[in-house]
Residue, then its C-alpha position, 0 to 999 in steps of 0.5 A: x845485566x846482573x844474574x837473577x838471584x835465587x834468594x832463600x834462607x834456611x834454619x840450621x837443623x842443629x844448635x850452633x856452638x859458639x866460642x864463648x861457650x854459649x849455644x845458639x838454637x834455631x839459627x837462620x842463615x839467609x843466602x843467595x845463589x848464582x849459577x847452576x850447581x853441577x850434578x856432582x856439586x863440585x863447582x860450588x864457590x862460597x863468597x864471604x862478605x865483609x863487615x858491612x856486606x851481605x848476601x846480595x853480591x851480584x843482585x840489586x840490594x832490596x833496601x838501597x836499590x844499588x847493584x850488588x857489592x861485587x857485581x863487577x866480579x860475579x856473573x856470566x863471563x866475569x872472573x867468577x863466572x856463574x856460567x861455570x860456577x855455582x856461587x853461594x853468598x850468605x849473610x853472616x850470623x850477627x848481621x841484619x839481612x836475614x841471618x840470626x843476629x841481635x835484631x832477630x827474635x829471641x826466645x821471649x818473642x822480642x829482639x835479642x838486642x844485647x842478650x845476643x851472645x858475643x860471636x867470633x869469626x870462627x862462629x860465623x864460619x860454623x854457620x856457613x859450614x852448617x849451610x853447606x851441610x844442609x845444601x849437601x856440599x861437602x867440598x867447595x871448589x873455592x872459598x873466596x873473600x876480601x877483608x872480613x870475608x878473607x878472615x872467614x876464608x882463612x878461618x874455614x881453611x884452618x878449622x875445616x880444611x877438608x871443605x875447600x879445594x882452593x882458598x882466595x883471601x884478598x886484602x885481609x889478615x890472620x889477626x886484628x892489630x891494636x890499631x884495627x881494634x882501636x878504630x873499631x872501639x871509636x865506632x862502638x863508643x860513638x854508637x853507645x854514646x848516642x842516647x837513642x841506643x838505650x843500652x841496645x833496647x831501641x827496637x820497640x821504640x823505633x828510634x834508632x841510634x842513627x847519629x852514633x852509627x853514622x859517626x862509626x861508619x864515617x870513622x871506619x870509612x876513612x880506614x878503607x881509603x888511601x891518602x892518595x885517593x882522598x887527595x885526588x878525589x877531594x883535596x881541600x876543595x870546598x863543597x858548593x861554595x867559593x869561600x870558607x863558611x867559618x862555621x861547622x857545616x860541611x865546608x870541604x868536599x871530603x866532609x860532605x862525602x863522609x856525612x853522606x856515607x854515614x847517613x846512607x849507612x844507617x838506612x841499611x844496617x843495624x847498630x847492634x849488629x855493628x857492635x857484634x861484628x866489629x867485636x868478632x873481628x877484634x877477637x880474630x887471631x887464628x894463631x891464638x886459636x891453634x896454640x900460638x903458631x899460625x903455621x900449625x893452623x894450616x898443618x896438613x891442609x890439602x887446599x891451594x891458597x892465593x893471597x892478594x894485597x894492595x900497596x895502598x891498603x894501610x888497614x890490612x897492609x901487605x905485611x899482614x898477607x906476607x905473614x900468612x904466606x910465610x905460615x903457609x910456606x912453613x906448613x908446606x901448603x901450596x900458596x901464591x901471593x901478589x901485591x897489586x898496585x891500586x890507588x884506592x886503599x883497602x877498598x881496592x878489592x871492591x873497585x875497578x882493578x883489572x889486575x885483580x880480575x886476572x888473578x881471581x879468574x886465573x886462580x879459580x880456573 
């Protein structure tokens, strides 16, 4: 049984400065918490979500009705034990599940749309730090994240080193590669090529660029899987037919699966948010933010680090985690690292990998 969430949102009391030089006023951060906060506030764990994730980490999603994205990991007696820890998960700025983003109301009383400033991963982390300040949590027991969540965890460690005792970064990277950027650009162009996108001004019409967003999701979803996993799950098997249709319906099971993923995604995510968050990920480069040397980003840190990669993840392969580990070693930071074997590709951190459970539980305790 999933823990009962305490859903709420706060408005940051101060303006949020952005890397672009712009400033966001009245920023709202939507978040959920699980487990009791200790009297000394020393048992707080901040969970950072991935690109299309949200704050509903261990509770039913209010739109889809599906279980939380890491329900298998978070709860009483689970690796992130809400019987011991107070778990906080917030929707990042730029997203569309309650935190300030392009769909939020702007100063003119209508959605920001493309007038919303371009943001970075470090800007997202500034928003999370603002939330922690409001909650009165000065130092986290741990910050934990996978994929884009791992980027946030590393960014928090680099830019706010006093705020987390432990840093657990899973299936992630310290910089986005040219290949990563290329896949994101395909998705963005698919959205912007949809006539319903209307230069981002689609909110009033109610006609959303679902076709473009679905294609963007399909292209990205391929990168989350592995060839081995796709072959085992689908192979070249046909979908609900015994022979090829010699047309352009979904002949193959894998085609049908991707179409399902795309169409389902449009029900819960905003197209403009997808543009802004993928751009933030593409700008991500911790070394660049700290003079060009990744080790300098972690100089003087007092946090303990754990990095986890998966042997079938070709989106953020093990070499990316090793790059971070080498930088942490050079900075003299205590760090452990493990590459786990799993057939699921990048999505392995979300799926049933018992070895990951053991690593998470051991590091947090």
